[in-house]
N, CA, C and O of each residue as an XYZ file, in Angstrom:
876
protein
N       6.383     15.017     -5.663
C       5.416     14.404     -4.767
C       6.145     13.957     -3.514
O       7.132     13.225     -3.590
N       5.663     14.394     -2.371
C       6.324     14.101     -1.099
C       5.423     13.188     -0.274
O       4.698     13.649      0.608
N       5.474     11.904     -0.564
C       4.540     10.962      0.043
C       5.093     10.426      1.355
O       6.282     10.129      1.469
N       4.214     10.307      2.342
C       4.612      9.743      3.616
C       4.684      8.225      3.523
O       4.051      7.618      2.659
N       5.455      7.620      4.415
C       5.529      6.167      4.484
C       4.866      5.659      5.762
O       5.031      4.496      6.131
N       4.123      6.521      6.430
C       3.482      6.140      7.684
C       2.134      5.502      7.381
O       1.175      6.192      7.034
N       2.066      4.168      7.514
C       0.842      3.433      7.214
C       0.519      2.484      8.368
O       0.760      1.282      8.258
N      -0.014      2.996      9.456
C      -0.364      2.107     10.565
C      -1.433      1.115     10.142
O      -2.307      1.430      9.334
N      -1.353     -0.085     10.697
C      -2.358     -1.110     10.423
C      -3.303     -1.299     11.597
O      -4.317     -1.985     11.466
N      -2.994     -0.712     12.727
C      -3.894     -0.745     13.873
C      -4.954      0.341     13.694
O      -4.592      1.502     13.502
N      -6.245      0.015     13.747
C      -7.278      1.024     13.501
C      -7.193      2.237     14.420
O      -7.417      3.359     13.966
N      -6.881      2.044     15.684
C      -6.797      3.185     16.596
C      -5.656      4.118     16.195
O      -5.813      5.338     16.237
N      -4.515      3.559     15.810
C      -3.394      4.389     15.360
C      -3.734      5.087     14.047
O      -3.353      6.240     13.842
N      -4.445      4.401     13.161
C      -4.824      5.012     11.890
C      -5.769      6.191     12.111
O      -5.629      7.226     11.460
N      -6.719      6.044     13.012
C      -7.630      7.150     13.303
C      -6.881      8.331     13.913
O      -7.173      9.481     13.584
N      -5.931      8.066     14.787
C      -5.145      9.149     15.385
C      -4.339      9.879     14.317
O      -4.215     11.103     14.362
N      -3.791      9.139     13.362
C      -3.045      9.768     12.274
C      -3.972     10.618     11.408
O      -3.595     11.712     10.989
N      -5.173     10.128     11.139
C      -6.134     10.929     10.379
C      -6.408     12.263     11.071
O      -6.451     13.305     10.417
N      -6.588     12.233     12.363
C      -6.868     13.466     13.107
C      -5.710     14.448     12.973
O      -5.933     15.650     12.826
N      -4.482     13.951     13.022
C      -3.315     14.836     12.888
C      -3.204     15.390     11.466
O      -2.968     16.583     11.275
N      -3.375     14.521     10.475
C      -3.220     14.973      9.092
C      -4.346     15.901      8.663
O      -4.141     16.767      7.813
N      -5.529     15.734      9.237
C      -6.655     16.593      8.865
C      -6.358     18.060      9.143
O      -6.913     18.934      8.477
N      -5.504     18.344     10.100
C      -5.141     19.736     10.393
C      -4.340     20.365      9.259
O      -4.213     21.587      9.195
N      -3.803     19.546      8.372
C      -2.991     20.057      7.267
C      -3.798     20.267      5.981
O      -3.275     20.782      4.993
N      -5.059     19.871      5.999
C      -5.904     20.089      4.820
C      -6.090     21.584      4.601
O      -6.353     22.324      5.548
N      -5.958     22.020      3.377
C      -6.154     23.423      3.022
C      -7.194     23.513      1.907
O      -7.019     22.945      0.829
N      -8.275     24.234      2.184
C      -9.304     24.446      1.175
C      -9.128     25.819      0.557
O      -8.798     26.782      1.249
N      -9.345     25.908     -0.730
C      -9.213     27.178     -1.438
C      -9.555     26.966     -2.895
O      -9.895     25.852     -3.291
N      -9.473     28.010     -3.700
C      -9.802     27.877     -5.117
C      -8.954     26.804     -5.798
O      -7.775     26.640     -5.485
N      -9.559     26.087     -6.718
C      -8.827     25.084     -7.490
C      -7.749     25.770     -8.327
O      -7.838     26.974     -8.569
N      -6.742     25.038     -8.768
C      -5.700     25.627     -9.615
C      -6.305     26.367    -10.808
O      -7.263     25.895    -11.421
N      -5.739     27.526    -11.129
C      -6.284     28.346    -12.213
C      -6.073     27.704    -13.575
O      -6.939     27.790    -14.445
N      -4.939     27.067    -13.760
C      -4.625     26.467    -15.052
C      -4.627     24.952    -14.907
O      -3.679     24.374    -14.376
N      -5.688     24.311    -15.379
C      -5.798     22.857    -15.316
C      -5.726     22.312    -16.740
O      -6.569     22.620    -17.582
N      -4.720     21.508    -16.986
C      -4.576     20.862    -18.289
C      -4.703     19.354    -18.214
O      -5.148     18.714    -19.167
N      -4.307     18.776    -17.067
C      -4.339     17.329    -16.910
C      -5.141     16.968    -15.657
O      -4.840     17.442    -14.562
N      -6.163     16.127    -15.827
C      -7.004     15.681    -14.725
C      -6.858     14.168    -14.595
O      -7.008     13.439    -15.576
N      -6.570     13.702    -13.398
C      -6.428     12.271    -13.161
C      -7.634     11.733    -12.409
O      -8.198     12.411    -11.550
N      -8.017     10.520    -12.737
C      -9.008      9.783    -11.971
C      -8.321      8.622    -11.281
O      -7.466      7.964    -11.874
N      -8.686      8.361    -10.028
C      -8.046      7.323     -9.224
C      -9.116      6.380     -8.677
O     -10.137      6.823     -8.151
N      -8.872      5.088     -8.806
C      -9.767      4.096     -8.221
C      -8.950      2.852     -7.901
O      -7.875      2.643     -8.464
N      -9.461      2.037     -7.002
C      -8.754      0.823     -6.593
C      -9.727     -0.344     -6.564
O     -10.829     -0.246     -6.024
N      -9.298     -1.443     -7.152
C     -10.031     -2.687     -7.075
C      -9.231     -3.688     -6.250
O      -8.081     -3.437     -5.893
N      -9.849     -4.818     -5.954
C      -9.193     -5.822     -5.125
C      -9.308     -7.182     -5.781
O     -10.350     -7.545     -6.326
N      -8.208     -7.932     -5.717
C      -8.153     -9.281     -6.276
C      -7.779    -10.264     -5.165
O      -7.497     -9.871     -4.033
N      -7.784    -11.537     -5.515
C      -7.387    -12.586     -4.563
C      -8.194    -12.506     -3.278
O      -7.640    -12.543     -2.180
N      -9.503    -12.396     -3.427
C     -10.401    -12.318     -2.270
C     -10.032    -11.164     -1.349
O     -10.138    -11.262     -0.126
N      -9.592    -10.052     -1.972
C      -9.278     -8.853     -1.203
C      -7.853     -8.760     -0.719
O      -7.484     -7.776     -0.078
N      -7.039     -9.765     -1.010
C      -5.661     -9.748     -0.500
C      -4.736     -8.848     -1.303
O      -3.676     -8.458     -0.813
N      -5.124     -8.509     -2.541
C      -4.294     -7.660     -3.397
C      -5.066     -6.411     -3.789
O      -6.185     -6.495     -4.295
N      -4.463     -5.253     -3.553
C      -5.040     -3.977     -3.978
C      -4.491     -3.618     -5.354
O      -3.277     -3.618     -5.562
N      -5.383     -3.314     -6.289
C      -4.985     -2.960     -7.652
C      -5.438     -1.528     -7.918
O      -6.610     -1.278     -8.202
N      -4.504     -0.603     -7.824
C      -4.814      0.821     -7.997
C      -4.610      1.231     -9.447
O      -3.646      0.821    -10.094
N      -5.530      2.045     -9.944
C      -5.459      2.527    -11.320
C      -5.558      4.041    -11.341
O      -6.357      4.637    -10.619
N      -4.734      4.651    -12.179
C      -4.777      6.090    -12.416
C      -4.917      6.312    -13.915
O      -4.144      5.761    -14.699
N      -5.880      7.102    -14.313
C      -6.042      7.490    -15.712
C      -5.977      9.003    -15.793
O      -6.700      9.700    -15.082
N      -5.108      9.514    -16.660
C      -4.936     10.951    -16.832
C      -5.595     11.374    -18.138
O      -5.377     10.757    -19.181
N      -6.403     12.432    -18.075
C      -7.086     12.961    -19.256
C      -6.732     14.424    -19.450
O      -6.498     15.165    -18.496
N      -6.701     14.817    -20.719
C      -6.388     16.214    -21.035
C      -7.670     17.045    -21.019
O      -8.670     16.675    -21.635
N      -7.628     18.155    -20.318
C      -8.755     19.077    -20.256
C      -8.640     20.103    -21.385
O      -7.532     20.566    -21.655
N      -9.742     20.483    -22.064
C     -11.143     20.199    -21.735
C     -11.762     19.022    -22.484
O     -12.915     18.673    -22.231
N     -11.024     18.411    -23.393
C     -11.635     17.359    -24.206
C     -11.789     16.033    -23.493
O     -12.543     15.172    -23.946
N     -11.079     15.850    -22.375
C     -11.082     14.603    -21.611
C     -10.631     13.418    -22.459
O     -11.198     12.328    -22.388
N      -9.593     13.660    -23.264
C      -8.976     12.567    -23.998
C      -7.960     11.888    -23.086
O      -7.146     12.574    -22.467
N      -7.983     10.557    -22.986
C      -6.990      9.859    -22.167
C      -5.586     10.045    -22.750
O      -5.376      9.880    -23.951
N      -4.639     10.385    -21.891
C      -3.257     10.579    -22.342
C      -2.278      9.676    -21.606
O      -1.142      9.514    -22.053
N      -2.688      9.085    -20.493
C      -1.794      8.187    -19.758
C      -2.616      7.337    -18.806
O      -3.683      7.746    -18.347
N      -2.108      6.162    -18.519
C      -2.729      5.312    -17.507
C      -1.645      4.480    -16.834
O      -0.603      4.191    -17.421
N      -1.917      4.105    -15.588
C      -0.943      3.322    -14.841
C      -1.669      2.469    -13.823
O      -2.678      2.886    -13.254
N      -1.153      1.274    -13.596
C      -1.704      0.347    -12.609
C      -0.580     -0.085    -11.682
O       0.553     -0.292    -12.118
N      -0.898     -0.218    -10.413
C       0.059     -0.755     -9.443
C      -0.674     -1.697     -8.510
O      -1.806     -1.430     -8.106
N      -0.028     -2.797     -8.168
C      -0.609     -3.767     -7.259
C       0.275     -3.934     -6.030
O       1.503     -3.908     -6.114
N      -0.382     -4.106     -4.892
C       0.306     -4.328     -3.629
C      -0.539     -5.271     -2.774
O      -1.756     -5.336     -2.945
N       0.095     -5.999     -1.858
C      -0.714     -6.713     -0.869
C      -1.550     -5.719     -0.077
O      -1.047     -4.675      0.338
N      -2.809     -6.030      0.133
C      -3.695     -5.140      0.880
C      -3.225     -5.074      2.331
O      -3.166     -6.102      3.005
N      -2.887     -3.867      2.824
C      -2.257     -3.774      4.143
C      -3.204     -3.844      5.328
O      -2.758     -4.053      6.456
N      -4.508     -3.672      5.099
C      -5.444     -3.602      6.215
C      -6.790     -4.146      5.779
O      -7.207     -3.897      4.647
N      -7.488     -4.884      6.638
C      -8.846     -5.296      6.294
C      -9.768     -4.088      6.222
O      -9.424     -3.005      6.695
N     -10.939     -4.280      5.628
C     -11.869     -3.160      5.503
C     -12.369     -2.726      6.878
O     -12.893     -3.527      7.651
N     -12.191     -1.430      7.160
C     -12.711     -0.797      8.367
C     -13.386      0.491      7.923
O     -12.726      1.323      7.300
N     -14.672      0.699      8.212
C     -15.335      1.938      7.792
C     -14.553      3.172      8.247
O     -14.146      3.268      9.405
N     -14.347      4.120      7.318
C     -13.637      5.351      7.627
C     -12.138      5.272      7.462
O     -11.455      6.288      7.599
N     -11.591      4.074      7.167
C     -10.137      3.913      7.024
C      -9.762      3.408      5.631
O      -8.755      2.721      5.460
N     -10.577      3.754      4.648
C     -10.356      3.293      3.278
C      -8.973      3.658      2.765
O      -8.344      2.855      2.075
N      -8.486      4.848      3.085
C      -7.223      5.302      2.514
C      -6.056      4.408      2.909
O      -5.098      4.283      2.146
N      -6.112      3.787      4.076
C      -5.010      2.936      4.516
C      -4.981      1.613      3.758
O      -3.944      0.952      3.710
N      -6.093      1.224      3.173
C      -6.137      0.043      2.310
C      -5.678      0.363      0.888
O      -5.052     -0.470      0.232
N      -5.988      1.564      0.417
C      -5.830      1.857     -1.004
C      -4.644      2.757     -1.355
O      -4.036      2.576     -2.410
N      -4.308      3.708     -0.509
C      -3.335      4.724     -0.914
C      -1.926      4.205     -1.169
O      -1.273      4.729     -2.071
N      -1.405      3.210     -0.441
C      -0.061      2.751     -0.796
C       0.056      2.330     -2.264
O       1.033      2.669     -2.931
N      -0.935      1.597     -2.764
C      -0.902      1.203     -4.176
C      -1.160      2.394     -5.092
O      -0.553      2.493     -6.159
N      -2.061      3.307     -4.687
C      -2.332      4.505     -5.490
C      -1.060      5.333     -5.659
O      -0.775      5.816     -6.755
N      -0.300      5.498     -4.583
C       0.934      6.271     -4.666
C       1.941      5.610     -5.594
O       2.648      6.299     -6.330
N       2.015      4.285     -5.569
C       2.894      3.587     -6.503
C       2.521      3.920     -7.938
O       3.390      4.213     -8.759
N       1.227      3.876     -8.239
C       0.780      4.159     -9.608
C       1.077      5.603     -9.999
O       1.548      5.859    -11.108
N       0.807      6.548     -9.103
C       1.070      7.954     -9.406
C       2.555      8.214     -9.635
O       2.922      8.984    -10.522
N       3.409      7.576     -8.840
C       4.843      7.809     -8.965
C       5.414      7.265    -10.269
O       6.470      7.713    -10.716
N       4.729      6.305    -10.883
C       5.206      5.728    -12.142
C       4.770      6.520    -13.364
O       5.243      6.265    -14.471
N       3.873      7.477    -13.171
C       3.440      8.307    -14.302
C       4.590      9.189    -14.785
O       5.427      9.633    -14.000
N       4.608      9.431    -16.088
C       5.614     10.321    -16.656
C       5.150     11.770    -16.672
O       5.861     12.638    -17.178
N       3.975     12.043    -16.128
C       3.430     13.393    -16.098
C       2.785     13.635    -14.749
O       2.467     12.696    -14.020
N       2.594     14.914    -14.421
C       2.019     15.291    -13.136
C       0.647     15.897    -13.359
O       0.543     16.920    -14.035
N      -0.412     15.304    -12.816
C      -1.748     15.887    -13.004
C      -1.908     17.192    -12.231
O      -1.286     17.392    -11.187
N      -2.745     18.068    -12.757
C      -3.045     19.330    -12.078
C      -4.180     19.179    -11.077
O      -4.308     19.981    -10.152
N      -5.002     18.153    -11.259
C      -6.172     17.926    -10.423
C      -6.429     16.427    -10.385
O      -6.322     15.753    -11.410
N      -6.769     15.895     -9.203
C      -7.002     14.458     -9.054
C      -8.390     14.236     -8.473
O      -8.728     14.784     -7.424
N      -9.197     13.422     -9.167
C     -10.521     13.029     -8.686
C     -10.416     11.613     -8.126
O      -9.968     10.699     -8.818
N     -10.825     11.436     -6.885
C     -10.716     10.146     -6.211
C     -12.086      9.522     -6.007
O     -13.045     10.209     -5.654
N     -12.173      8.232     -6.227
C     -13.386      7.490     -5.910
C     -13.412      7.302     -4.395
O     -12.792      6.377     -3.871
N     -14.121      8.169     -3.702
C     -14.167      8.147     -2.241
C     -14.395      9.546     -1.717
O     -14.702     10.460     -2.482
N     -14.247      9.716     -0.432
C     -14.562     10.992      0.200
C     -13.341     11.912      0.305
O     -12.193     11.467      0.306
N     -13.640     13.214      0.393
C     -12.619     14.190      0.730
C     -12.737     14.518      2.211
O     -12.387     13.698      3.060
N     -13.231     15.720      2.527
C     -13.427     16.078      3.934
C     -14.778     15.607      4.465
O     -15.066     15.791      5.648
N     -15.608     15.006      3.623
C     -16.901     14.475      4.077
C     -16.656     13.138      4.776
O     -17.018     12.072      4.278
N     -16.039     13.235      5.929
C     -15.491     12.083      6.640
C     -15.546     12.395      8.127
O     -15.395     13.557      8.501
N     -15.758     11.408      8.990
C     -15.884     11.711     10.424
C     -14.714     12.498     10.994
O     -14.900     13.317     11.893
N     -13.502     12.258     10.478
C     -12.325     12.993     10.969
C     -11.788     13.949      9.906
O     -10.663     14.438     10.009
N     -12.604     14.207      8.888
C     -12.301     15.162      7.823
C     -11.079     14.756      7.009
O     -10.371     15.609      6.473
N     -10.835     13.450      6.917
C      -9.693     12.993      6.129
C     -10.050     11.704      5.400
O      -9.535     10.630      5.712
N     -10.954     11.835      4.409
C     -11.204     10.727      3.510
C     -10.026     10.540      2.575
O      -9.025     11.248      2.678
N     -10.146      9.585      1.662
C      -9.014      9.225      0.815
C      -8.512     10.393     -0.037
O      -7.305     10.521     -0.246
N      -9.420     11.251     -0.535
C      -8.982     12.382     -1.362
C      -8.223     13.409     -0.537
O      -7.218     13.951     -0.998
N      -8.688     13.684      0.674
C      -7.981     14.623      1.544
C      -6.633     14.057      1.970
O      -5.636     14.777      1.997
N      -6.601     12.779      2.302
C      -5.361     12.121      2.697
C      -4.340     12.186      1.564
O      -3.180     12.533      1.783
N      -4.782     11.848      0.352
C      -3.884     11.892     -0.800
C      -3.359     13.306     -1.032
O      -2.169     13.497     -1.283
N      -4.248     14.297     -0.947
C      -3.818     15.670     -1.183
C      -2.787     16.146     -0.177
O      -1.807     16.792     -0.547
N      -3.001     15.831      1.094
C      -2.085     16.297      2.134
C      -0.694     15.705      1.960
O       0.300     16.415      2.117
N      -0.606     14.413      1.637
C       0.717     13.788      1.587
C       1.423     13.974      0.252
O       2.617     13.694      0.152
N       0.717     14.440     -0.779
C       1.360     14.666     -2.082
C       1.414     16.129     -2.487
O       2.266     16.520     -3.285
N       0.511     16.943     -1.946
C       0.408     18.331     -2.386
C      -0.512     18.524     -3.576
O      -0.717     19.660     -4.001
N      -1.073     17.458     -4.131
C      -1.978     17.587     -5.264
C      -3.286     18.268     -4.850
O      -3.725     18.159     -3.705
N      -3.888     18.966     -5.798
C      -5.269     19.415     -5.637
C      -6.166     18.207     -5.865
O      -6.088     17.564     -6.913
N      -7.027     17.890     -4.883
C      -7.805     16.657     -4.958
C      -9.270     16.895     -4.621
O      -9.613     17.823     -3.889
N     -10.131     16.035     -5.172
C     -11.571     16.094     -4.941
C     -12.058     14.683     -4.654
O     -11.680     13.735     -5.343
N     -12.900     14.548     -3.635
C     -13.516     13.269     -3.333
C     -14.861     13.148     -4.019
O     -15.681     14.065     -3.963
N     -15.088     12.017     -4.665
C     -16.339     11.751     -5.379
C     -16.917     10.457     -4.821
O     -16.533      9.363     -5.233
N     -17.845     10.596     -3.878
C     -18.426      9.432     -3.228
C     -19.709      8.996     -3.900
O     -20.534      9.828     -4.277
N     -19.879      7.686     -4.051
C     -21.109      7.161     -4.634
C     -22.198      6.984     -3.581
O     -23.356      6.728     -3.911
N     -21.819      7.122     -2.315
C     -22.784      7.035     -1.230
C     -22.324      7.963     -0.104
O     -21.195      8.454     -0.115
N     -23.201      8.192      0.854
C     -22.896      9.102      1.965
C     -22.182      8.346      3.071
O     -22.592      7.251      3.456
N     -21.109      8.939      3.577
C     -20.406      8.382      4.728
C     -20.854      9.051      6.018
O     -21.046      8.384      7.035
N     -21.020     10.369      5.977
C     -21.395     11.130      7.162
C     -22.118     12.385      6.703
O     -21.939     12.824      5.567
N     -22.935     12.967      7.577
C     -23.601     14.219      7.263
C     -25.072     14.053      6.925
O     -25.571     12.940      6.761
N     -25.751     15.182      6.825
C     -27.166     15.218      6.478
C     -27.373     16.220      5.351
O     -26.560     17.121      5.144
N     -28.482     16.048      4.623
C     -28.730     16.934      3.490
C     -30.175     16.834      3.054
O     -30.854     15.844      3.327
N     -30.637     17.865      2.375
C     -31.907     17.805      1.669
C     -31.690     17.094      0.344
O     -30.566     17.011     -0.150
N     -32.761     16.586     -0.220
C     -32.656     15.937     -1.526
C     -32.618     17.004     -2.615
O     -33.536     17.819     -2.701
N     -31.563     17.019     -3.461
C     -31.529     18.014     -4.531
C     -32.629     17.769     -5.564
O     -33.151     16.660     -5.675
N     -32.974     18.807     -6.313
C     -33.940     18.652     -7.396
C     -33.465     17.592     -8.382
O     -32.308     17.174     -8.343
N     -34.360     17.160     -9.268
C     -34.048     16.017    -10.123
C     -33.218     16.394    -11.348
O     -32.724     15.498    -12.032
N     -33.043     17.677    -11.654
C     -32.336     18.075    -12.859
C     -30.834     17.979    -12.725
O     -30.298     18.074    -11.621
N     -30.147     17.790    -13.846
C     -28.693     17.757    -13.858
C     -28.147     19.087    -13.340
O     -28.610     20.151    -13.750
N     -27.176     19.029    -12.451
C     -26.584     20.218    -11.868
C     -27.233     20.660    -10.572
O     -26.692     21.526     -9.884
N     -28.384     20.089    -10.218
C     -29.017     20.429     -8.947
C     -28.147     19.926     -7.803
O     -27.484     18.894     -7.915
N     -28.160     20.671     -6.699
C     -27.303     20.280     -5.589
C     -27.884     20.753     -4.265
O     -28.764     21.612     -4.212
N     -27.362     20.161     -3.204
C     -27.714     20.574     -1.845
C     -26.456     20.449     -0.996
O     -25.648     19.550     -1.228
N     -26.274     21.334     -0.012
C     -25.092     21.228      0.837
C     -25.168     19.991      1.728
O     -26.234     19.640      2.234
N     -24.044     19.350      1.908
C     -23.914     18.242      2.853
C     -23.372     18.824      4.152
O     -22.294     19.417      4.170
N     -24.119     18.655      5.234
C     -23.790     19.304      6.504
C     -23.499     18.266      7.581
O     -24.081     17.182      7.603
N     -22.589     18.627      8.466
C     -22.373     17.873      9.701
C     -22.544     18.877     10.832
O     -21.604     19.594     11.176
N     -23.730     18.932     11.406
C     -24.056     20.006     12.332
C     -24.109     21.317     11.579
O     -24.832     21.441     10.591
N     -23.342     22.305     12.041
C     -23.320     23.611     11.395
C     -22.227     23.725     10.335
O     -22.073     24.777      9.714
N     -21.473     22.657     10.126
C     -20.331     22.698      9.206
C     -20.689     22.072      7.869
O     -21.216     20.961      7.814
N     -20.400     22.794      6.792
C     -20.569     22.212      5.474
C     -19.358     21.343      5.155
O     -18.217     21.799      5.229
N     -19.620     20.081      4.800
C     -18.526     19.165      4.510
C     -18.552     18.660      3.068
O     -17.683     17.880      2.678
N     -19.525     19.088      2.275
C     -19.565     18.637      0.898
C     -20.795     19.122      0.170
O     -21.520     19.997      0.642
N     -21.012     18.533     -0.992
C     -22.126     18.888     -1.866
C     -22.769     17.610     -2.386
O     -22.081     16.714     -2.873
N     -24.085     17.531     -2.280
C     -24.818     16.411     -2.873
C     -25.229     16.870     -4.271
O     -26.080     17.747     -4.418
N     -24.626     16.280     -5.283
C     -24.683     16.807     -6.644
C     -25.346     15.822     -7.592
O     -24.950     14.660     -7.681
N     -26.368     16.308     -8.301
C     -27.052     15.493     -9.308
C     -26.317     15.684    -10.647
O     -26.375     16.760    -11.243
N     -25.638     14.649    -11.103
C     -24.853     14.769    -12.333
C     -25.591     14.283    -13.569
O     -25.142     14.514    -14.692
N     -26.730     13.606    -13.371
C     -27.633     13.242    -14.465
C     -29.055     13.408    -13.973
O     -29.359     13.101    -12.821
N     -29.920     13.889    -14.837
C     -31.309     14.120    -14.439
C     -31.971     12.820    -14.000
O     -31.909     11.807    -14.696
N     -32.601     12.868    -12.836
C     -33.344     11.727    -12.349
C     -32.513     10.567    -11.853
O     -33.057      9.508    -11.541
N     -31.194     10.745    -11.773
C     -30.293      9.667    -11.345
C     -29.771      9.995     -9.955
O     -29.638     11.166     -9.600
N     -29.476      8.976     -9.174
C     -28.985      9.162     -7.810
C     -27.783     10.113     -7.813
O     -26.927     10.005     -8.692
N     -27.697     11.040     -6.851
C     -26.618     12.023     -6.862
C     -25.286     11.430     -6.418
O     -25.203     10.275     -6.001
N     -24.256     12.252     -6.518
C     -22.937     11.949     -5.969
C     -22.708     12.812     -4.739
O     -23.286     13.890     -4.599
N     -21.848     12.315     -3.845
C     -21.473     13.059     -2.646
C     -20.061     13.590     -2.866
O     -19.080     12.859     -2.725
N     -19.972     14.860     -3.210
C     -18.717     15.482     -3.639
C     -18.164     16.333     -2.494
O     -18.899     17.099     -1.871
N     -16.871     16.194     -2.225
C     -16.272     17.037     -1.190
C     -14.843     17.394     -1.557
O     -14.152     16.606     -2.202
N     -14.392     18.585     -1.146
C     -13.003     18.944     -1.378
C     -12.079     17.966     -0.680
O     -12.378     17.468      0.406
N     -10.954     17.701     -1.320
C      -9.912     16.934     -0.658
C      -8.861     17.872     -0.103
O      -8.665     17.956      1.109
N      -8.180     18.585     -1.008
C      -7.089     19.481     -0.628
C      -6.897     20.480     -1.775
O      -6.948     20.111     -2.948
N      -6.677     21.741     -1.419
C      -6.414     22.818     -2.393
C      -7.572     23.028     -3.370
O      -7.362     23.480     -4.496
N      -8.786     22.701     -2.942
C     -10.003     22.956     -3.711
C     -11.065     23.366     -2.701
O     -11.027     22.920     -1.554
N     -12.020     24.214     -3.108
C     -13.112     24.574     -2.204
C     -14.396     23.859     -2.631
O     -14.403     23.112     -3.609
N     -15.484     24.096     -1.887
C     -16.735     23.386     -2.172
C     -17.258     23.680     -3.571
O     -17.617     22.760     -4.305
N     -17.303     24.946     -3.943
C     -17.839     25.293     -5.260
C     -16.976     24.726     -6.371
O     -17.491     24.202     -7.359
N     -15.661     24.830     -6.212
C     -14.762     24.305     -7.229
C     -14.875     22.802     -7.377
O     -14.843     22.280     -8.492
N     -15.008     22.099     -6.253
C     -15.141     20.645     -6.313
C     -16.387     20.244     -7.092
O     -16.323     19.383     -7.969
N     -17.514     20.863     -6.777
C     -18.755     20.525     -7.478
C     -18.685     20.904     -8.953
O     -19.130     20.142     -9.812
N     -18.135     22.064     -9.248
C     -18.050     22.516    -10.639
C     -17.183     21.581    -11.482
O     -17.538     21.243    -12.611
N     -16.039     21.167    -10.921
C     -15.153     20.293    -11.691
C     -15.773     18.917    -11.901
O     -15.669     18.353    -12.991
N     -16.406     18.377    -10.886
C     -17.037     17.058    -11.053
C     -18.134     17.128    -12.098
O     -18.216     16.259    -12.965
N     -18.978     18.149    -12.030
C     -20.050     18.272    -13.009
C     -19.485     18.440    -14.412
O     -20.004     17.853    -15.361
N     -18.432     19.231    -14.555
C     -17.829     19.459    -15.874
C     -17.236     18.183    -16.456
O     -17.160     18.039    -17.677
N     -16.814     17.255    -15.602
C     -16.206     16.015    -16.074
C     -17.226     14.898    -16.281
O     -16.865     13.804    -16.714
N     -18.495     15.164    -15.976
C     -19.565     14.185    -16.228
C     -20.188     14.503    -17.574
O     -20.903     15.497    -17.705
N     -19.934     13.692    -18.557
C     -20.417     13.975    -19.898
C     -21.727     13.238    -20.194
O     -22.735     13.881    -20.489
N     -21.731     11.928    -20.120
C     -22.958     11.176    -20.411
C     -23.380     10.273    -19.266
O     -24.454      9.674    -19.314
N     -22.563     10.171    -18.255
C     -22.811      9.204    -17.207
C     -22.836      9.877    -15.834
O     -22.509     11.056    -15.695
N     -23.230      9.103    -14.829
C     -23.304      9.632    -13.470
C     -21.929      9.993    -12.926
O     -21.779     11.005    -12.242
N     -20.922      9.173    -13.224
C     -19.584      9.407    -12.696
C     -18.754     10.249    -13.651
O     -18.952     10.170    -14.863
N     -17.826     11.058    -13.133
C     -16.934     11.812    -14.018
C     -16.042     10.874    -14.831
O     -15.646      9.810    -14.356
N     -15.735     11.282    -16.048
C     -15.019     10.418    -16.982
C     -13.688      9.896    -16.443
O     -13.404      8.713    -16.635
N     -12.851     10.704    -15.778
C     -11.584     10.148    -15.284
C     -11.783      9.016    -14.285
O     -11.026      8.045    -14.308
N     -12.776      9.114    -13.414
C     -13.025      8.048    -12.452
C     -13.632      6.827    -13.140
O     -13.289      5.697    -12.792
N     -14.517      7.029    -14.099
C     -15.072      5.893    -14.847
C     -13.957      5.093    -15.509
O     -13.954      3.863    -15.465
N     -13.013      5.799    -16.122
C     -11.916      5.110    -16.800
C     -11.020      4.387    -15.800
O     -10.574      3.270    -16.061
N     -10.752      5.019    -14.656
C      -9.915      4.378    -13.636
C     -10.610      3.149    -13.062
O      -9.960      2.145    -12.774
N     -11.920      3.224    -12.896
C     -12.680      2.083    -12.383
C     -12.578      0.894    -13.333
O     -12.373     -0.237    -12.892
N     -12.717      1.141    -14.622
C     -12.605      0.056    -15.602
C     -11.209     -0.550    -15.579
O     -11.055     -1.770    -15.646
N     -10.192      0.301    -15.484
C      -8.814     -0.184    -15.481
C      -8.508     -0.960    -14.211
O      -7.829     -1.985    -14.262
N      -8.996     -0.489    -13.082
C      -8.744     -1.180    -11.811
C      -9.409     -2.549    -11.778
O      -8.927     -3.460    -11.105
N     -10.507     -2.693    -12.498
C     -11.242     -3.962    -12.499
C     -10.755     -4.932    -13.563
O     -11.120     -6.107    -13.557
N      -9.931     -4.437    -14.472
C      -9.438     -5.275    -15.583
C      -8.364     -6.216    -15.061
O      -7.506     -5.808    -14.278
N      -8.404     -7.437    -15.478
C      -7.397     -8.410    -15.080
C      -6.489     -8.721    -16.266
O      -6.946     -8.768    -17.409
N      -5.199     -8.932    -15.991
C      -4.273     -9.237    -17.095
C      -4.701    -10.479    -17.870
O      -4.032    -10.871    -18.827
């Protein structure tokens, strides 16, 4: 993992860095052989002053948990829309680096390229680590779309003008959809297929559900 140490705290500098890094995003078929899938999420403690990142690794196809890791850091930046990765990724990278195994695919709670500068947290993570990553948003950050049908697996393209930036995916019948977008080394179809395959009984994919619980757990 080749992680950058460039973490500007000035919003204008952070946006400029996003624009530069977005040029390095590569979309394409997901890895052919996936055995380990990680879910990543971050919670905040001390009134937001501490970022608590959690990574849970599951074995595919059974989605049995095989590893988990938590890392805490002082939160480096206040919340600014579109700059989530600068608040969360330093702690996420700490957690990933402490794992004794390397995931083949990483699902992030947040956006991939469905972002104003095409560098949400999943895309940012993928570019600086080389991991294949997918963004799984619980709400829309940017773009327009038709409402998908109510059945599980129904979807509609998420568009920004003439550009497709993601997929609005119904992972449970009659339940609010997810906003899924490639992060890095995954394409639109692969991102949607993997997220749907990892949703067993709930709206969110199992690796992210587990990471969310771990990130929210207090010692």
